[in-house]
DOSEDREN-105755 format. One line per field, with one value per residue (C-alpha): residue number from 1; residue in three letters; chain; x, y, z. Coordinates in steps of 0.5 Angstrom, whole numbers, plus 2048, in hexadecimal, padded with zeros to 3 digits. Each point is the difference from the previous one (the first is absolute). Example, Ala and Ser with C-alpha at 12.3 -4.5 7.8 and 13.67 -1.06 7.14 Angstrom:
BEGIN
nr: (1,2)
rest: (ALA,SER)
kette: (A,A)
east: (819,802)
north: (7F7,807)
up: (810,7FE)
REM end
This chain:
BEGIN
nr: (1,2,3,4,5,6,7,8,9,10,11,12,13,14,15,16,17,18,19,20,21,22,23,24,25,26,27,28,29,30,31,32,33,34,35,36,37,38,39,40,41,42,43,44,45,46,47,48,49,50,51,52,53,54,55,56,57,58,59,60,61,62,63,64,65,66,67,68,69,70,71,72,73,74,75,76,77,78,79,80,81,82,83,84,85,86,87,88,89,90,91,92,93,94,95,96,97,98,99,100,101,102,103,104,105,106,107,108,109,110,111,112,113,114,115,116,117,118,119,120,121,122,123,124,125,126,127,128,129,130,131,132,133,134,135,136,137,138,139,140,141,142,143,144,145,146,147,148,149,150,151,152,153,154,155,156,157,158,159,160,161,162,163,164,165,166,167,168,169,170,171,172,173,174,175,176,177,178,179,180,181,182,183,184,185,186,187,188,189,190,191,192,193,194,195,196,197,198,199,200,201,202,203,204,205,206,207,208,209,210,211,212,213,214,215,216,217,218,219,220,221,222,223,224,225,226,227,228,229,230,231,232,233,234,235,236,237,238,239,240,241,242,243,244,245,246,247,248,249,250,251,252,253,254,255,256,257,258,259,260,261,262,263,264,265,266,267,268,269,270,271,272,273,274,275,276,277,278,279,280,281,282,283,284,285,286,287,288,289,290,291,292,293,294,295,296,297,298,299,300,301,302,303,304,305,306,307,308,309,310,311,312,313,314,315,316,317,318,319,320,321,322,323,324,325,326,327,328,329,330,331,332,333,334,335,336,337,338,339,340,341,342,343,344,345,346,347,348,349,350,351,352,353,354,355,356,357,358,359,360,361,362,363,364,365,366,367,368,369,370,371,372,373,374,375,376,377,378,379,380,381,382,383,384,385,386,387,388,389,390,391,392,393,394,395,396,397,398,399,400,401,402,403,404,405,406,407,408,409,410,411,412,413,414,415,416,417,418,419,420,421,422,423,424,425,426,427,428,429,430,431,432,433,434,435,436,437,438,439,440,441,442,443,444,445,446,447,448,449,450,451,452,453,454,455,456)
rest: (UNK,UNK,UNK,UNK,UNK,UNK,UNK,UNK,UNK,UNK,UNK,UNK,UNK,UNK,UNK,UNK,UNK,UNK,UNK,UNK,UNK,UNK,UNK,UNK,UNK,UNK,UNK,UNK,UNK,UNK,UNK,UNK,UNK,UNK,UNK,UNK,UNK,UNK,UNK,UNK,UNK,UNK,UNK,UNK,UNK,UNK,UNK,UNK,UNK,UNK,UNK,UNK,UNK,UNK,UNK,UNK,UNK,UNK,UNK,UNK,UNK,UNK,UNK,UNK,UNK,UNK,UNK,UNK,UNK,UNK,UNK,UNK,UNK,UNK,UNK,UNK,UNK,UNK,UNK,UNK,UNK,UNK,UNK,UNK,UNK,UNK,UNK,UNK,UNK,UNK,UNK,UNK,UNK,UNK,UNK,UNK,UNK,UNK,UNK,UNK,UNK,UNK,UNK,UNK,UNK,UNK,UNK,UNK,UNK,UNK,UNK,UNK,UNK,UNK,UNK,UNK,UNK,UNK,UNK,UNK,UNK,UNK,UNK,UNK,UNK,UNK,UNK,UNK,UNK,UNK,UNK,UNK,UNK,UNK,UNK,UNK,UNK,UNK,UNK,UNK,UNK,UNK,UNK,UNK,UNK,UNK,UNK,UNK,UNK,UNK,UNK,UNK,UNK,UNK,UNK,UNK,UNK,UNK,UNK,UNK,UNK,UNK,UNK,UNK,UNK,UNK,UNK,UNK,UNK,UNK,UNK,UNK,UNK,UNK,UNK,UNK,UNK,UNK,UNK,UNK,UNK,UNK,UNK,UNK,UNK,UNK,UNK,UNK,UNK,UNK,UNK,UNK,UNK,UNK,UNK,UNK,UNK,UNK,UNK,UNK,UNK,UNK,UNK,UNK,UNK,UNK,UNK,UNK,UNK,UNK,UNK,UNK,UNK,UNK,UNK,UNK,UNK,UNK,UNK,UNK,UNK,UNK,UNK,UNK,UNK,UNK,UNK,UNK,UNK,UNK,UNK,UNK,UNK,UNK,UNK,UNK,UNK,UNK,UNK,UNK,UNK,UNK,UNK,UNK,UNK,UNK,UNK,UNK,UNK,UNK,UNK,UNK,UNK,UNK,UNK,UNK,UNK,UNK,UNK,UNK,UNK,UNK,UNK,UNK,UNK,UNK,UNK,UNK,UNK,UNK,UNK,UNK,UNK,UNK,UNK,UNK,UNK,UNK,UNK,UNK,UNK,UNK,UNK,UNK,UNK,UNK,UNK,UNK,UNK,UNK,UNK,UNK,UNK,UNK,UNK,UNK,UNK,UNK,UNK,UNK,UNK,UNK,UNK,UNK,UNK,UNK,UNK,UNK,UNK,UNK,UNK,UNK,UNK,UNK,UNK,UNK,UNK,UNK,UNK,UNK,UNK,UNK,UNK,UNK,UNK,UNK,UNK,UNK,UNK,UNK,UNK,UNK,UNK,UNK,UNK,UNK,UNK,UNK,UNK,UNK,UNK,UNK,UNK,UNK,UNK,UNK,UNK,UNK,UNK,UNK,UNK,UNK,UNK,UNK,UNK,UNK,UNK,UNK,UNK,UNK,UNK,UNK,UNK,UNK,UNK,UNK,UNK,UNK,UNK,UNK,UNK,UNK,UNK,UNK,UNK,UNK,UNK,UNK,UNK,UNK,UNK,UNK,UNK,UNK,UNK,UNK,UNK,UNK,UNK,UNK,UNK,UNK,UNK,UNK,UNK,UNK,UNK,UNK,UNK,UNK,UNK,UNK,UNK,UNK,UNK,UNK,UNK,UNK,UNK,UNK,UNK,UNK,UNK,UNK,UNK,UNK,UNK,UNK,UNK,UNK,UNK,UNK,UNK,UNK,UNK,UNK,UNK,UNK,UNK,UNK,UNK,UNK,UNK,UNK,UNK,UNK,UNK,UNK,UNK,UNK,UNK,UNK,UNK,UNK,UNK,UNK,UNK,UNK,UNK,UNK,UNK,UNK,UNK,UNK,UNK,UNK)
kette: (A,A,A,A,A,A,A,A,A,A,A,A,A,A,A,A,A,A,A,A,A,A,A,A,A,A,A,A,A,A,A,A,A,A,A,A,A,A,A,A,A,A,A,A,A,A,A,A,A,A,A,A,A,A,A,A,A,A,A,A,A,A,A,A,A,A,A,A,A,A,A,A,A,A,A,A,A,A,A,A,A,A,A,A,A,A,A,A,A,A,A,A,A,A,A,A,A,A,A,A,A,A,A,A,A,A,A,A,A,A,A,A,A,A,A,A,A,A,A,A,A,A,A,A,A,A,A,A,A,A,A,A,A,A,A,A,A,A,A,A,A,A,A,A,A,A,A,A,A,A,A,A,A,A,A,A,A,A,A,A,A,A,A,A,A,A,A,A,A,A,A,A,A,A,A,A,A,A,A,A,A,A,A,A,A,A,A,A,A,A,A,A,A,A,A,A,A,A,A,A,A,A,A,A,A,A,A,A,A,A,A,A,A,A,A,A,A,A,A,A,A,A,A,A,A,A,A,A,A,A,A,A,A,A,A,A,A,A,A,A,A,A,A,A,A,A,A,A,A,A,A,A,A,A,A,A,A,A,A,A,A,A,A,A,A,A,A,A,A,A,A,A,A,A,A,A,A,A,A,A,A,A,A,A,A,A,A,A,A,A,A,A,A,A,A,A,A,A,A,A,A,A,A,A,A,A,A,A,A,A,A,A,A,A,A,A,A,A,A,A,A,A,A,A,A,A,A,A,A,A,A,A,A,A,A,A,A,A,A,A,A,A,A,A,A,A,A,A,A,A,A,A,A,A,A,A,A,A,A,A,A,A,A,A,A,A,A,A,A,A,A,A,A,A,A,A,A,A,A,A,A,A,A,A,A,A,A,A,A,A,A,A,A,A,A,A,A,A,A,A,A,A,A,A,A,A,A,A,A,A,A,A,A,A,A,A,A,A,A,A,A,A,A,A,A,A,A,A,A,A,A,A,A,A,A,A,A,A,A,A,A,A,A,A,A,A,A,A,A,A,A,A,A,A,A,A)
east: (800,803,801,7FA,7FB,802,7FF,7F9,7FE,802,7FC,7FA,801,801,7F9,7FD,802,7FE,7F9,7FF,802,7FB,7FB,801,7FC,804,802,7FD,803,7FC,800,7FB,7FD,803,7FE,7FA,801,7FC,805,804,800,806,801,805,803,802,806,805,7FB,7FE,803,7FD,7FB,7FE,7F8,7FD,7F9,7FD,7FA,7FB,7F9,7FC,805,808,803,806,805,807,807,802,805,804,803,804,7F9,7FB,7FE,7FB,7FB,7FB,7F9,7FD,7F9,7FE,7FA,803,7FE,806,801,807,803,7FD,804,805,802,806,7FF,805,803,7FD,7F9,800,7FB,7FF,7FD,7FD,7FE,7F8,801,7FF,7F9,800,801,804,802,807,801,7FE,7F9,7FA,7FB,7FC,7FB,802,802,807,807,803,807,806,806,805,800,804,801,7FB,806,805,807,801,804,808,802,804,7FB,7FB,7FE,801,7F9,7FD,7FB,7FA,7FA,7FB,7FB,7FB,800,802,803,804,802,802,804,802,800,801,804,7FE,804,800,7FE,7FC,7FC,7FA,800,7FA,7FC,7F8,7FB,804,7FE,806,7FB,7FD,807,802,7FA,802,807,7FD,7FD,807,800,807,800,7FE,7FD,7FF,801,7FC,802,7FB,803,7FC,7FA,7F9,7FC,7FB,805,803,7F9,7FF,807,800,7F9,7FF,807,803,7FA,803,807,7FE,801,807,801,802,7FE,803,7FC,802,7FB,801,7FC,805,806,807,802,7FC,801,807,800,7FB,805,805,7FB,7FE,807,801,7FA,803,807,7FC,7FD,807,804,7FB,802,7FA,801,7FC,7FE,800,7FC,800,7FC,803,807,7FF,7FA,805,805,7FB,7FF,808,800,7FA,804,807,7FD,7FD,806,804,804,801,7FE,805,7FC,7F9,7FE,803,805,806,7FD,7FB,805,804,7FA,7FE,806,7FF,7F9,801,807,7FC,7FC,803,803,802,805,801,7FA,7FB,7FB,800,7FD,7FE,7FE,7FC,7FF,7FC,803,7FB,803,7FD,7FE,803,807,804,806,7FD,805,7FC,7FF,808,802,7FC,803,807,7FE,7FB,802,7FB,7FA,7FA,7FD,7F9,7FE,7FA,800,800,7FA,7FC,801,7FD,806,800,804,803,807,805,805,805,801,7FF,806,802,807,800,7FC,807,800,7F9,800,802,805,7FA,7FB,805,801,7F8,7FF,806,7FD,7F9,802,804,7F9,7FC,805,800,7F8,800,805,7FC,7F9,800,803,7FB,7FA,801,801,807,803,7FF,800,805,806,802,800,801,7FB,7FB,802,7FE,7FA,7FE,802,7FF,7F9,7FE,805,7FD,7F9,802,803,7FA,7FE,7FA,800,7FB,804,803,808,805,805,805,7FF,805,7FC,7FA,803,803,7F9,7FD,805,7FF,7F9,7FD,7FF,7F9,7FE,806,7FF,802,807,800)
north: (800,807,805,804,7FB,7FE,807,800,7FA,803,806,7FC,7FC,806,803,7F9,801,807,7FE,7FA,805,805,7FB,7FC,803,804,7FC,803,7FF,7FF,7FF,7FE,804,7FE,805,805,806,807,804,7FB,7F9,7FB,7FC,7FA,7FE,807,803,7FF,803,806,807,805,804,7FB,7FE,7FA,7FD,7FC,7FB,802,7FE,804,802,802,805,804,801,803,7FC,804,7FB,7FA,7FB,7F9,7FC,805,807,805,803,805,800,807,7FF,7FF,7FC,7FA,7F8,7FC,7F9,7FC,7FC,805,801,806,802,805,805,804,805,806,803,804,805,802,807,803,807,7FE,800,807,801,7F9,7FD,7FA,7FC,7FF,7FA,804,7FD,805,801,805,7FC,803,7FA,7FD,804,800,7FD,804,7FD,7FF,7FD,803,7FE,804,800,803,804,807,803,801,806,803,7FE,804,807,806,803,805,805,802,7FC,805,7FD,805,800,807,7FE,7FB,803,806,7FD,7F9,800,7F9,7FE,7FB,7FA,802,7FB,804,7FE,803,7FF,800,7FD,7FE,805,806,800,7FB,7FC,807,803,7F9,801,807,7FE,7FA,806,803,803,7FF,7F8,7FC,7FA,7FE,7FA,7FF,7FB,7FF,7FC,7FE,804,7FE,7FE,805,806,7FC,801,807,802,7FD,802,807,803,7FE,800,806,7FD,7F8,7FF,801,7FD,7F8,7FE,7FA,7FE,7FC,801,7FF,7FA,7FC,7FC,804,7FD,804,806,7FF,7FF,806,805,7FC,7FE,808,801,7FB,803,807,7FE,7FD,807,803,7FC,803,807,802,804,7FC,802,7FA,801,7FA,801,7FE,7FE,7FF,7FA,7FD,800,7FD,7FA,7FF,800,7FB,7FB,801,7FF,7F9,7FE,801,806,804,807,806,806,800,7FA,801,7FA,802,7FE,805,806,7FC,800,807,802,7FA,803,807,800,7FE,806,806,802,7FA,7FF,806,800,7FD,804,801,7FD,805,7FD,803,7FB,801,7FE,800,802,7FD,805,805,7FD,803,7FC,7F9,7FB,800,807,801,7FB,803,807,7FD,7FD,805,807,804,800,803,800,801,803,7FF,807,803,7FB,802,808,7FE,801,7FA,7FD,800,801,802,805,800,7F8,7FF,7FF,7FF,7FE,802,807,803,7FD,802,807,807,804,805,7FA,7FE,806,801,7F9,801,807,7FD,7FA,805,804,7FA,7FE,806,800,7F9,802,806,7FD,7FF,806,804,7FC,803,807,800,803,807,802,804,7FD,7FB,802,7F9,7FD,806,7FD,7F9,802,804,7FA,7F9,800,802,7FB,7FB,802,800,7F9,7FD,7FB,7FA,7FA,804,806,802,7FF,806,7FF,806,800,806,804,7FE,802,807,802,7FE,804,806,801,804,7FD,801,7F9,7FD,7FC,802,7FF,7FB)
up: (800,7FE,805,7FD,801,807,802,7FC,804,807,7FE,7FF,806,804,7FD,802,807,801,7FD,805,805,7FE,800,807,805,805,807,806,806,806,808,805,806,807,805,800,805,800,7FC,7FC,7FD,800,7FA,7FF,7F9,7FD,804,7FA,7FB,802,803,805,7FD,7FA,7FF,802,7FE,806,7FE,805,801,7FB,7FC,800,805,7FE,805,800,803,806,803,7FE,804,7FE,800,800,7FE,803,7FB,802,7FC,7FD,802,807,800,7FC,801,800,802,803,7FA,7FB,7FA,7FF,7F9,7FF,7FB,7FB,805,803,7FF,7FA,7FD,7F8,801,7FA,7FD,801,808,801,804,802,807,802,806,802,7FB,7FA,800,7FE,806,7FD,7FC,7F9,7FD,7FF,7FF,7FA,801,7FD,7FC,806,807,805,807,805,805,7FB,801,7FF,7FB,801,803,7FA,7FB,803,7FC,804,804,7FB,801,806,800,801,805,800,807,803,806,7FD,7FA,805,805,7FE,7F8,7FD,7FA,7FB,803,807,806,805,806,803,808,804,805,7FF,7FE,7FE,7F9,7FD,7FB,7FD,7FF,7FC,7FC,7FF,7FE,7FB,7FC,7FF,7F9,7FE,801,7FA,804,807,804,806,806,805,806,806,7FF,802,7FB,800,800,7F9,7FD,802,7FE,7F9,7FE,804,801,7FA,7FB,7FC,7FF,800,7F8,801,807,801,807,803,807,806,805,808,800,7FB,801,802,7FA,7FC,803,800,7F8,7FE,800,7FC,7FB,800,7FF,7FA,7FD,801,7FD,7FA,7FE,802,7FB,7FB,801,804,807,805,807,804,807,805,806,805,800,808,7FE,7FB,806,805,7FB,7FF,808,800,7FB,803,807,7FE,7FD,807,7FE,807,800,801,800,803,7FE,7F9,7FD,7FC,7FA,800,800,7FA,7FC,800,7FC,7FB,7FF,800,7FB,7FB,7FF,7FD,7F9,7FB,7FB,7FB,7FB,806,804,807,806,805,807,805,806,806,807,806,807,806,805,7FB,802,7FB,802,7FF,7FD,7FA,7FF,802,7FB,7FA,802,7FF,7F9,7FD,7FC,805,805,800,807,802,807,804,803,7F9,7FE,806,7FE,7F9,7FC,7FB,7FD,807,7FE,805,7FC,806,801,7F8,7FC,7F8,7FF,7F9,801,7FE,7FA,7FE,803,7FC,805,801,802,805,803,800,803,805,803,800,804,805,801,801,805,804,7FF,803,806,802,800,808,801,7FC,802,807,7FE,801,7FA,7FE,7F8,7FE,805,7FB,7F8,7FE,804,7FE,7F9,801,804,7F9,7FB,804,801,7F9,7FD,805,7FD,7F9,800,802,7FB,7FF,7FB,7FB,800,7F9,801,800,7FB,802,808,800,7FC,803,807,7FD,7FE,806,804,7FC,801,806,806,801,801,803,806,807,802,806)
REM end
């Protein structure tokens, strides 16, 4: 046989083997349920074939149950189901799936509401899958391949655009206790005119509040919002997965060149879910019951936001952080401040005065404000914050009649200016957004003071 004929025969043999391999059904590697506990399931026979974070399917009564590998030992693995009300028996078959959970986002997902696994829950039919499946627990872009931060993202919220301006691609937190207008402020931000798409993750919310927020509060901008929901009654696995799923969807739109606004409400409930899972796996608590894995998970999630590679869009992340008992030094709040590019503090005492949104300009900070503001805007804001500081520091003194006008010209100017600024910055959900807050304030302060509130 000639060399050419021999090569041709080998080529035909390779083609036949490839065809046979394609027709052969894929091997499925299975194990068995050996023990069932309230928080995790022990499985034998899969230790050599899975990695931490891989998905497995358990043959439950009434249907398969999706779970994730939490830990691996020599003979057994521990898996955690994504649903809490599963029915699984000892000896049930457990099949290893192909790696981690993935999503296939598509442009048509705008206006839809999904659960943390990417399944529609809005009774509007099935979702169209995109061309590419990407892991839900993805990785952030490499630091040196990210593009630089761009221009300001105009939110239309006067207090934020004035005191804590947000740059496209920035990550900022809203720190607030309960009942100070956090949800209303998030709804106002979701209508930001500078963003192309909004991705919303509602984590640990009450079911009633989810429906009210989506149907009423977000009704005006619902057609450009993708919502990912994991309510408080769902398993900690679903509550842990929801922000990552929302981030995965936001990354899809960012890679299309869009400026995405990602809102996660709340980062604290995500941390609570992480804590539940870690403690169930016998991880020791280190700070107010939070295990170390919680604090390592926060930067892995948040670093995925921001700018993409050159030519891609941005993900501007706004994350609410619940402070227990208005304690802003809570471990999660403290850790989040160290990761984020700024923080907006909502103060209960400000909300009680009827000044909504209840942004505290003295406690709030945007680390990227110097990159956004002009020199004149920076000077104006600095002088205004100094006036607000003098106004608030002397509030008790003035309340008891201990200050006589004319004895401090700087304070007199603050008494003239600050109440008018406070009144001008009030804003409700239905108010038309202000495009240029500096021009708006300049016009407000130049008007006669006939209708200004009293200086108290």
